[in-house]
N, C-alpha and C positions, 0 to 999 in steps of 0.2 A: 685403178679404175675398180668400179663391182661389175659382175655378170647377174641382170636375171634371166633368170628363166622363167615361163608366166606360159600356167593354161587357162585358154579361153575359149566363154562360148563360143559358137562359129555365128551371134548374132551382137558382139562387141564384139569380135576381133578388125575392127576397122576405127570400133573409139578408139580405143586402145592403142592402136598402132599411130593417127594422129595425135593422142597425148606423148607420145615416144617423141615422134616425129618436133614436135614444138618443145621440145622439154632442153633445151638448152644443157650441150655438155653431155651426150646420145653418142654414138658411132654401133656399126658394128651389129645392124637390124635384121633377123633373122623367122621370119612367116615358115608354119609348116598345117599347111592347110588339114585336119583331119588328123593329129601324127598323133593326139593324146587320147588313152581308155580310159582310163580311171582319174578325173573325172574325163566324161568325154569333149572331144574339144580342141581346137588345133592350140599348137605348141608356139609363142613368138618369144624369143631370144633376144638380147641386146645385151652392150656395157657402156653405162653411165659414169660419168666422173663423179667421185664419190662427195665431195662438197656440192654435184645435184642431186645425186639417191634419195638424201631424204622425200625433198619436195615430193620425186617420181613416185616413189612409196608410198606416202601421205594419198597422197591423187589418186593413184589405183585401189588403194584401200577404199579412198572417197565414193569409189566408182562400185564400189560392194563387190570385187574382184576376189580378195580374201574368200567370200565365200559364193558366189557362185565359178570361182578357179579356182588359181592356187599362184602365189608367189613365191618362189623360195631368189633366197641374192644369198652369195658368193662375194667371198674377195678375191679378185685377179693379183696372183703376187711377181708377174710380168704379161707385159702386154706389147707384142711389135709390132708399133702400124705407126703408120704416122697419123691416119683417120684419130687414131684413141689421140692422140698427142695432142691436136686438133680440138678433141672433143673440150680435156684437161686446158686449153687456152679460156676457148668459148667461156667454161662454171665458169659464177660467180666461187670467186675466193678461193682456198688452196684446202688441197684433202686433208694435209694434219688437221688444218681447224675444225675438218665437218663433225657434224656429229649425226647419226644414225642414230634416230631417238627407238623406232621397231627395233633393231637390232641391240640398242643397249638396255632398255624395256626387257627383250628377250632374253640376254643372256645373264637381268639382274636375278630375272627368278627362278632361273635354275639356277645359279649360285645360292641364293637365299631364302632353297627349300630345306625344309632338316630332315636331311637321309643320313644313312645309318653311313654311309664315306665320312659324310663337315663332321659327323660327333666326332670319328674314329680318329678323324683330322688334328681337331681340333681337341680330344683330350692325350693325345702322344705327343702335341704341342707344348700344352700347359705339364705335363706331366715332366717334358725336355723339361721346362724351364722349372720345375720346383726342381730338379739336379741345380739347374745351374745357382739358381738362391741359394740352396744349400751350403754347397762348392767355391760358391760364391765368385763362379767364369760368366766371366763375357761371351763366350767365345760358345756354350752349351745355352746361349741366353739368344745370345743374336741364329741360330737354328733353327729354336724354337720360334723365333717370329718367321722368320721365312716359311712354314711349317704349318701356322694357323693358317687359315681359311676366312678367318673373319669380319674379313675384306666387302665378303660379298653381302650379306646383308647389310652390311651399312650404306654402299654405294645402291643397298636396293633400295632402304628407305628413303636414302634422297633420292632419289628418283623417281619413287612414289608422289613424295611427297610434290617435286616439279611437274608430276604428269597428272598428279590429286588422282591417284589411282589408292582408295583405303584398300583393301582387301592386299595389294602388295605390302604395303606398308606395316598389317598384322601379317602377316608372314612374314620379313625379313625380320618382326620384332621378336615375333616367336621364335624362329630360328635361332639369333640371337642368343633369346634370356636361357632359352628353354634347353643349345648347345653347352652356353657358358655355363647352367646347375648341372648339368649333368657333369660336361669336365671336374669343377673343380670335388663336386663329390665325390665323385673316381679317384682324385688328384691327393684327400686326405685318407680315405685311403690306399692308395698307395704308399703313402707316406709314411703310412704306421704301419705300412708290410716293412720297409724299406730302413725300420724302427727296430721293429724284434727281427729283424738282422743283423746290427749293427751297423747301417749302414748311412742315418741319420743320426740324428741324437741333438736332448736341446740346446746342449752347450753352440750346437750348430746356428741355431733359430738368432738368437742370443747375443751370437758373435758381430764386432761392428762391419763385416763383411761391406766394405769400402766401394769394391768396384758394383755390388749390386744395388748398397747398398739408396739411389736414388727409387728404384720403382715401389719402396712405402710410406716417400718422403717427397709426397705433390707439391709443385709451388705455381708458378704462374709460367714457367721456359716449360711444363707438362704441354700447358691449351697449344700455346705456341707451337712447339714439335706437332704435335695432332693435329693441330691447323694447316700448315703447309703440306704435313703427311696427306692428311685429306685433298687436298686442291690439287696435288702431287698425281694422287690415287685413280681420283677421277679426269685429269687429263686423261690418263696413261688407257684408261679403257675407253673415251670417246673419241680418241686419235689409233686408236687401234694401237697402241707404243706399247702393249701390255709387258713389256722389257725393266720397264719402271717401274711397273707394282712391287716385282721382289724391293730393290732399293725402300717405297715406302712399310711395307712390312717388317724390314728388323728398325725401323727408324718411332717407331711408336712400343710403347709398353704395355698396350691390350693384354694379351698375352702373359708372359709373367708379371703384371700384376694379378694375373686370377691364378697363376702356381701360388705368389704369397700370401698370400689371400687363403689359401684351400693349407698349405703348410702351418702358417702363424696359427691358424683356427686351431691344427690338427691337435698343436702348443699350449694352448690356452692363451695363446700371445694378441690378448684383443685390441689393443694399443699398433700391430704391423698391421690386422688383419683389415682394423679401421681405413688405414695412411692406404695403403696400397688394396682397397674396395674405393674409397677416391681419386687412386690416380687411375682405376680401369674407367671410371665413368667417367675424368676427364678425361681417357682419350676417344672414347667411344661418342662424348656429347661433341668434342672438337673436330671427331673426322667426322662427322655425322653435317653436321652446321660447315664447314669447307665444303662437304660434296656438294652441299644445298645452291649453298650462293654460287658456288661455280658453272652447277648447271644453269641456272639461272641468266646468271652472266652472257654464259654462250647461248642459250635460249633469246635472252634480248637480244644478242649480237647478231644473230638469221636471222632473227626477224625484222631487222630492221635496214640487212645490207640487201632482202627480196623486197621489201619495202620499196626500195631507192631504184630494185631495179625495172620495175615493176612502173614506177612511176615514172623512169627514164623512157 
C-alpha cells in the first residue's frame, strides 16, 4: 500500500475527493479542512494499493495539483485493516508488478546526478577493483562491484528514454561518463603510487591472473550477463525489491573493467586497456538496452490492463 498526503486549494478539494473515491484500490480517506498553512489549503489523506497508485498520481498531476498544492507519496510497510485488504483486492494486477512512474523518475533523477559522493564511491570502487585485478583476488572484485554506484545513471538513461525526458538522458550520461573518467584517472595515479611503494609492479599486470582475466577478454557472454543484470536491476527498482540490486551490482564487470583499463594504461599495456574498455562498454550498453526494453514492456503491460478494465 501507498500513503498519499495531499494539500489542495479549498475550491478543488471536492474534485480531488471524488477522484480518489472513484479510483479502485483506495481506502482510509481523510479530509482536514483548512489544516494546511504553506501552502494554504485543505489536507487530504488516503491509502491506495500500489497497483492503482500510478493511475491516481497521474490524474492528480493532470489536474495541476502538483503546482497549486502538494502531492506526497510514502510506502506503507504494515497496514492492518480489512478495508486495506479489500482495496488491494479491488485494484487491478499485483502490487509487486506495479510501476509507479513518478517515483521511478524521481529516484533515478537523484541517483543520476553527478555529486561528490557519487564520484567518491565510484573512485573507491575502482581503486578496490584495481587491487583485486592486480592481486587476482575475486573477493576484492566482488566487493568493488557492490560498492560501485553506476547502476543509478544507467537506470536513469533507460527511464529517460522510455519517458522521453532528454534532460534526464544528458544528466545521466554526464554522471556516467564524467564519473568513470575521474575514477579512472585517479586510479591511474593510485596504481602509480602503489608501484612506488613496491605494492604493485609490471609483472602483476603481465601475469596470467586466471581468476580475473575475463575482465579484459570480452565475449558474447559479457553481453548476455549484462542484459540479464539490466533486466533484474530494473525490476528491482520498479517493484521496490531493492535487495536484488546488490546481486545485480556484483554480476557485471563495469567497475573492474574500468579499473583494469586504468592500471593497464598506467603500465602501457594497451592490449589490456582496449580489452577492458570494450568489456566496460559492452556491460554499459547491455544494461541500458535491457533496462529500456524492460520498462517498455512494463509500460505496455499496464496500459493494456487499464484499457481492458476501462473497456469492461
